N, C-alpha and C positions, 0 to 999 in steps of 0.2 A: 503496501500500498504506498503513497505516497506520501500523504500524510505524517507516518510513522518517522518519530527518529533516530539517528545511526546512531545507537551507545556509546560514547564515547565513556573508555576504561579511566577511571582516577587509580594512580599511581602516587603509591605511600613514602615520603623520605627510607622509612624501611628498607622497605622494597629494595630500591635503589644503592640502599645503604648495601644490603646483603648482595647485588646484582656488581659492586666496584670490589669488593671487598675477595670475592670469587675469582675476577676477572686479576685482581693485582696481589693473589695471594697473601688479603691481610687481615685483622682481625676482624669482626662484623666489630667490635669494639673501638678498633681505632679508626675507620672508617664513622662509622656512627658518631667517632668524639669529633671528627672533622669537619666531618660538612656540621653537625649543631655548630661549632666554633666560627666556618662560616657565615650561617646563618645568623646566629650573634651578632659578627661583624656587620654582618651587611645591616641588621636594622638598626644598629649604637650607628654610622654613618647616614641612615634618609633622618633618624629622628635629630640629625645635629643642620639635615639641610642641604645634604651633600645629592647627587646623581652616583651612583654606584654602576660599573659596565661589567658586566661581564660579557666576553667577545666568543661570538658564536651563540648566546642566549639574548643578549640585549642589555638596555637602558635604564635602572628603574628611577623614579626619582619622585620625591613626596609634593604637590605640590598644593597651595592655598582657594577654595572657592571660594569668591567674594558672599556678604550677606545680600539678599536679595529682596525684595515683594514678594508676598506670596498671600493665598486666601486659605483661609479656615475650609477645608470644605464640607464640616454639616454645618457649622454658620454664615458662612460667607463673608465672615469678618478678614478686612486687611492684616497681616501684620506680616514683620520681619523677619526671615528665616538670618540666624546667624551663620557666620561662613565656617566650612570645614577644613580639615586636610584630608584630600586622594590622595593612593598611589596611581601612578601611572606608568606602566609597563612600556616601552616600544618595542618590541623585538625586534631583530638583529634579523638582515634580509637572511641568515639562513637558516633562522627559524622559523621563517614568513611561508619560504621553499618545502618547510619539510609539512605545513601544515595547509598549502593551498595547491591548486591546479600545477597540472605543467606550464601550462601559458604564462602564468604571475611569474614566473621564476625565468622565463628567459627561452626558454628550452621548449 
């Protein structure tokens, strides 16, 4: 049926840890510690307002969304929504090519 969406698998960090440990003959604990430290360092730099570039994966950054006028849908009353911070990942060309059809990748 055309309406059914293709199910996309979600891979947990523990699964990636296990695959890397097998591939590089390392213990799962060592690889898990390494990936955990990578994630912690990435979050630390994003909280400082820095961009984090991971070659082959993309650029991660946090941006501020400004406050704006809005309406309460229940009462129709005008209200100001507070600004907030949001994550904006930009995938690299290689990462985009894995998820897009071949013509988008120049091939």
